[in-house]
LOTI-433595 format. One record per residue (C-alpha): x, y, z negated. Coordinates in steps of 0.05 Angstrom, whole numbers, padded with zeros to 5 digits, always signed. Example, Ala and Ser with C-alpha at 12.3 -4.5 7.8 and 13.67 -1.06 7.14 Angstrom:
// residues 2
+00246-00090-00156+00273-00021-00143
This chain:
// residues 556
+02117-01155+00812+02126-01126+00739+02101-01181+00712+02138-01233+00751+02196-01199+00731+02184-01190+00657+02128-01238+00640+02117-01215+00571+02075-01165+00611+02027-01218+00624+01982-01206+00560+01970-01138+00578+01894-01121+00601+01893-01131+00672+01880-01062+00695+01938-01037+00654+01986-01094+00688+01952-01069+00754+01977-00994+00743+02054-01028+00728+02046-01066+00790+02033-01018+00834+02088-00964+00811+02144-01003+00811+02126-01023+00890+02117-00956+00897+02169-00916+00852+02245-00944+00894+02259-00990+00836+02261-00955+00770+02259-01006+00718+02196-01009+00665+02233-01033+00607+02183-01052+00563+02173-01112+00520+02107-01139+00468+02100-01166+00411+02151-01115+00374+02141-01099+00299+02155-01028+00288+02168-01015+00217+02197-00951+00179+02265-00957+00146+02239-00969+00077+02182-01010+00092+02126-00954+00079+02089-00977+00147+02084-01023+00201+02053-01017+00267+02041-01061+00326+02052-01029+00384+02028-01050+00453+02083-01048+00483+02154-01022+00461+02201-00992+00511+02267-00981+00518+02289-00929+00581+02358-00916+00604+02351-00854+00646+02307-00792+00649+02270-00827+00710+02250-00887+00673+02228-00841+00617+02191-00797+00673+02163-00865+00698+02135-00881+00627+02095-00811+00617+02068-00827+00684+02049-00899+00676+02010-00874+00607+01974-00832+00637+01944-00876+00680+01940-00935+00640+01902-00878+00587+01950-00891+00537+01985-00858+00479+02061-00848+00474+02102-00843+00411+02179-00839+00410+02215-00865+00344+02290-00873+00331+02315-00907+00266+02244-00897+00229+02275-00864+00171+02209-00821+00155+02179-00856+00097+02114-00835+00126+02066-00860+00182+02083-00810+00239+02113-00855+00283+02064-00919+00282+02024-00937+00337+01983-00982+00365+02000-00959+00434+02060-00954+00467+02132-00938+00431+02190-00912+00458+02257-00915+00434+02318-00883+00462+02371-00920+00427+02402-00943+00500+02395-00864+00525+02454-00849+00482+02506-00817+00519+02554-00752+00509+02540-00717+00577+02588-00659+00582+02636-00628+00529+02659-00552+00539+02724-00548+00499+02726-00469+00509+02645-00457+00483+02647-00516+00440+02582-00540+00485+02556-00604+00479+02498-00638+00515+02472-00699+00500+02419-00752+00512+02372-00752+00460+02370-00816+00436+02446-00810+00410+02446-00836+00332+02479-00777+00282+02534-00823+00270+02548-00849+00346+02551-00772+00359+02596-00756+00297+02643-00812+00325+02641-00783+00397+02657-00714+00372+02706-00736+00325+02750-00769+00394+02743-00707+00424+02768-00663+00357+02702-00635+00348+02644-00641+00285+02572-00619+00280+02568-00556+00231+02534-00595+00180+02490-00659+00160+02443-00682+00123+02455-00747+00073+02445-00798+00119+02462-00798+00199+02427-00872+00224+02372-00817+00261+02373-00794+00328+02384-00731+00344+02327-00711+00375+02294-00747+00307+02330-00707+00267+02312-00638+00301+02242-00658+00309+02227-00670+00229+02265-00611+00212+02335-00646+00183+02370-00599+00133+02439-00606+00100+02461-00569+00036+02495-00498+00027+02470-00436+00033+02524-00417+00092+02477-00467+00132+02399-00476+00155+02376-00534+00183+02412-00588+00226+02379-00552+00300+02407-00480+00285+02461-00497+00324+02417-00519+00381+02425-00469+00450+02376-00509+00496+02327-00569+00506+02306-00615+00558+02234-00645+00542+02194-00690+00583+02122-00664+00586+02061-00702+00592+02050-00685+00664+02116-00724+00682+02147-00664+00696+02218-00655+00650+02227-00583+00630+02283-00544+00597+02280-00481+00554+02321-00445+00509+02318-00378+00466+02323-00335+00533+02285-00394+00578+02215-00412+00557+02226-00387+00478+02158-00414+00464+02163-00479+00487+02238-00482+00456+02218-00450+00383+02165-00508+00384+02196-00568+00410+02256-00556+00353+02207-00582+00308+02163-00620+00351+02133-00673+00300+02142-00720+00367+02076-00683+00397+02104-00652+00455+02133-00693+00495+02201-00731+00494+02259-00702+00482+02314-00717+00534+02377-00675+00524+02402-00634+00471+02454-00579+00480+02487-00553+00415+02556-00514+00394+02599-00557+00349+02653-00533+00321+02732-00560+00308+02729-00632+00271+02743-00606+00196+02753-00645+00132+02725-00633+00068+02756-00637-00004+02703-00652-00047+02689-00661-00125+02632-00685-00166+02623-00676-00244+02569-00687-00298+02536-00636-00334+02478-00619-00381+02423-00593-00341+02419-00529-00390+02495-00507-00365+02472-00515-00295+02413-00475-00304+02455-00421-00338+02502-00427-00277+02438-00419-00223+02435-00342-00212+02512-00333-00222+02558-00378-00179+02526-00453-00180+02509-00445-00103+02563-00396-00074+02621-00435-00110+02633-00478-00051+02606-00475+00025+02571-00546+00011+02537-00562-00059+02484-00612-00069+02456-00640-00148+02421-00703-00175+02380-00684-00227+02363-00739-00281+02304-00704-00312+02303-00758-00377+02379-00747-00393+02371-00683-00373+02433-00687-00339+02461-00665-00273+02512-00683-00226+02543-00627-00188+02577-00642-00116+02610-00586-00087+02660-00589-00026+02711-00543+00020+02739-00547+00087+02812-00566+00085+02855-00520+00116+02873-00561+00175+02944-00539+00178+02947-00567+00109+02926-00636+00124+02976-00639+00187+03037-00614+00146+03016-00674+00094+03002-00617+00038+02935-00659+00027+02918-00717+00054+02858-00761+00067+02841-00811-00003+02778-00846-00013+02745-00837-00081+02757-00876-00139+02698-00943-00144+02671-00978-00210+02638-01043-00206+02574-00999-00196+02601-00989-00118+02602-01070-00118+02546-01111-00102+02541-01132-00172+02527-01060-00184+02477-01057-00132+02436-01114-00155+02441-01103-00234+02402-01035-00214+02358-01064-00169+02333-01122-00217+02322-01063-00262+02276-01032-00226+02242-01086-00207+02240-01109-00276+02204-01040-00296+02152-01046-00260+02124-01100-00312+02156-01065-00369+02154-00988-00346+02180-00953-00415+02253-00980-00404+02265-00934-00349+02290-00879-00389+02344-00934-00417+02352-00955-00339+02371-00890-00324+02419-00875-00375+02449-00942-00370+02459-00942-00297+02477-00876-00290+02518-00879-00346+02562-00931-00317+02568-00898-00248+02586-00834-00277+02599-00838-00344+02570-00827-00416+02600-00757-00421+02594-00697-00398+02639-00638-00373+02711-00644-00322+02723-00713-00366+02669-00743-00312+02702-00711-00254+02723-00748-00192+02734-00725-00126+02761-00745-00054+02791-00712+00011+02747-00744+00075+02730-00734+00146+02663-00693+00142+02624-00738+00185+02636-00795+00126+02632-00741+00065+02567-00721+00078+02535-00791+00067+02497-00822+00008+02481-00894+00002+02399-00893-00002+02407-00957-00034+02333-00996-00031+02276-00981-00005+02235-00921-00030+02179-00867-00026+02201-00795-00022+02163-00731-00030+02213-00659-00008+02189-00590-00016+02215-00517+00002+02216-00472-00051+02253-00397-00057+02323-00419-00088+02317-00374-00151+02262-00416-00172+02289-00474-00181+02308-00460-00256+02236-00456-00269+02217-00519-00219+02258-00561-00256+02248-00543-00329+02173-00553-00318+02188-00621-00284+02226-00645-00344+02180-00616-00391+02118-00651-00361+02151-00711-00344+02176-00719-00416+02111-00701-00443+02146-00640-00486+02108-00612-00538+02114-00535-00569+02185-00548-00617+02218-00604-00577+02285-00591-00540+02276-00569-00473+02201-00550-00482+02167-00494-00436+02102-00492-00410+02097-00530-00349+02031-00506-00332+02011-00586-00298+01932-00599-00303+01941-00680-00297+01976-00719-00352+02043-00755-00350+02023-00799-00411+02049-00871-00393+02077-00854-00331+02149-00865-00318+02182-00837-00262+02258-00861-00222+02324-00819-00220+02346-00778-00190+02314-00713-00166+02352-00694-00105+02381-00617-00105+02394-00580-00051+02396-00509-00014+02402-00481+00050+02395-00416+00092+02357-00405+00152+02362-00337+00153+02446-00341+00169+02443-00377+00238+02364-00361+00257+02303-00320+00270+02246-00304+00297+02273-00237+00332+02331-00281+00366+02270-00334+00387+02320-00391+00349+02269-00404+00288+02234-00462+00295+02155-00440+00287+02147-00495+00241+02203-00486+00203+02187-00495+00129+02244-00458+00089+02244-00380+00071+02249-00324+00121+02274-00285+00079+02337-00316+00036+02360-00385+00009+02312-00446+00003+02317-00499-00045+02293-00564-00032+02268-00615-00089+02266-00687-00064+02232-00740-00116+02248-00813-00099+02200-00864-00128+02244-00934-00113+02201-00985-00080+02247-01055-00114+02240-01110-00064+02186-01070-00021+02136-01071-00084+02114-01005-00103+02118-00987-00171+02050-01008-00219+01999-00962-00262+01995-00919-00186+02061-00887-00216+02079-00865-00148+02018-00832-00139+02011-00793-00205+02086-00769-00197+02073-00736-00126+02001-00710-00154+02040-00672-00215+02103-00655-00169+02057-00623-00114+02014-00584-00151+02087-00554-00186+02111-00548-00116+02046-00505-00091+02049-00462-00150+02121-00440-00133+02093-00422-00065+02136-00486-00033+02124-00523+00044+02127-00598+00047+02195-00635+00087+02155-00649+00148+02187-00724+00152+02172-00736+00074+02107-00761+00044+02063-00706+00023+01981-00690+00026+01967-00619+00050+01897-00599+00089+01901-00567+00152+01878-00497+00116+01940-00510+00075+01984-00505+00134+01949-00455+00162+01958-00414+00104+02031-00429+00096+02053-00422+00164+02005-00362+00189+02011-00351+00268+02067-00392+00272+02024-00443+00262+01977-00422+00312+02030-00407+00360+02058-00488+00360+01981-00505+00373+01981-00471+00434+02041-00498+00458+02023-00562+00444+01961-00546+00471+01994-00517+00540+02041-00574+00545+01992-00638+00527+01929-00622+00530+01898-00690+00529+01930-00703+00470+01985-00760+00499+02034-00747+00440+01983-00746+00394+01960-00792+00341+01926-00809+00269+01983-00766+00229+01982-00706+00275+01901-00697+00281+01904-00708+00203+01953-00654+00188+01946-00604+00248+01890-00613+00296+01836-00622+00253+01843-00542+00251+01858-00533+00322+01812-00578+00348+01753-00583+00301+01697-00617+00344+01729-00667+00392+01780-00726+00401+01829-00707+00454+01827-00755+00510+01890-00790+00501+01890-00792+00424+01904-00842+00386+01848-00858+00335+01864-00895+00265+01822-00948+00259+01831-00979+00196+01896-00995+00148+01924-01068+00113+01969-01083+00052+02028-01117+00085+02043-01176+00028+02123-01158-00003+02147-01225+00016+02129-01193+00095+02166-01129+00081+02113-01093+00042+02075-01032+00067+02012-01007+00100+02001-01028+00173+01966-00975+00218+01926-00992+00265+01899-00948+00314+01851-00947+00378+01859-00911+00445+01811-00862+00454+01801-00877+00529+01768-00817+00545+01772-00822+00628+01801-00770+00668+01761-00718+00703
């Protein structure tokens, strides 16, 4: 009996226990690896939930069993990886599935570069496995903790106008649907399901297998220098984004300076002959535990004395990058790609990232800087920002992360390779602006600083034709999304309706952003409904606990 082999399940409602026990007698011994009393928390500690069951399957039959049991038990199913999204998208009081134990490389074809993996593999594991085989992912974001399924499902991107979303190299997916069936999809086979699943937001089913095209392993020679943002704006339309294959920028609004990171692929012959050798970047005290805690404690102090925030920016980033501009600040390294792309996210944080047309970048940063600094006519750097909210007494953290990509290089609607919910520009390069607010020691900034910052930031992004990054913090209405995505929004909704009509994979986050305009007059039979939220004390990790209830509409 299931409860005899797993006493933890004895705490479940009797009807749910009976369903699990009966299934275990009839399914040939397929394991149901579940436990209770699991606390789910986002990486940043922004949201928490207490799922009824935490399930870690190791095979497709086990995943299919989870879905079948959930259907019979009338439970919602949510999938999570590392929980790196700061939003509540993975929070549930129902059943939470984690695929960390479903993380194998299934096959590698060195002639075509096609690699097939189980969907729970984390990007750092995948990078290591590929490297051992002389291969690599074409591009990565700034972190590698996500599962490949999670990175796909939320539209993760890197930075370089020769590349688009991380998922652009995917050629086929397998996904277990609400009826327990696992289907394959690709641009040629079930193309609408494929385009919907490329950014599924966890609302279609459980992605189980990913096929993608890897590239030969490569190393990056990168360098980084500090300059005034004025010089950055002057270079913008010239060669700022085309000077290297990969470019990313960190902008410091109070200092009006920017760190520009550029990287190019090293010729493998040069590495083999020793003409170019791997080398690590120089380090300073700031890179040690001392610098980490100095900055962390200064951020904590700024909660009580917000006016010191610009001084903290000047001091901390001066110690890290230097107090001058230009070539004297340049540092560099030669590293394997999977290491060169990575960035230390440091502390718990809220992040709000939007995608706007690349050419609007200088306008966006100049207007945002003028607003944050309360510049008046005649002040250096003054422009008319137009943001209808006051920034008086508002002090924000740095930097603003500035990255670019171009999804039109490898994907398109015509080829059935562009996700329905792709937030990037469909006619050229996209700029991503990521506004960060740290939560020192899991405590929010005081005086509603985060809310005020994001209110003005989002207003500006909307005016400049932007769309939010799905994995980050943002506010939007269903009307906004319908307007931004047009027919693609409706087509994504139609796919979701066809593969999960009862809403087994639908929760409060999906209702808030995606379903209200598609099913205005009803909750779905298996949809999880948000009951309430409550603040979690900082000593317990901080953030907000999300508490949901199962709709529990009986099946027909």
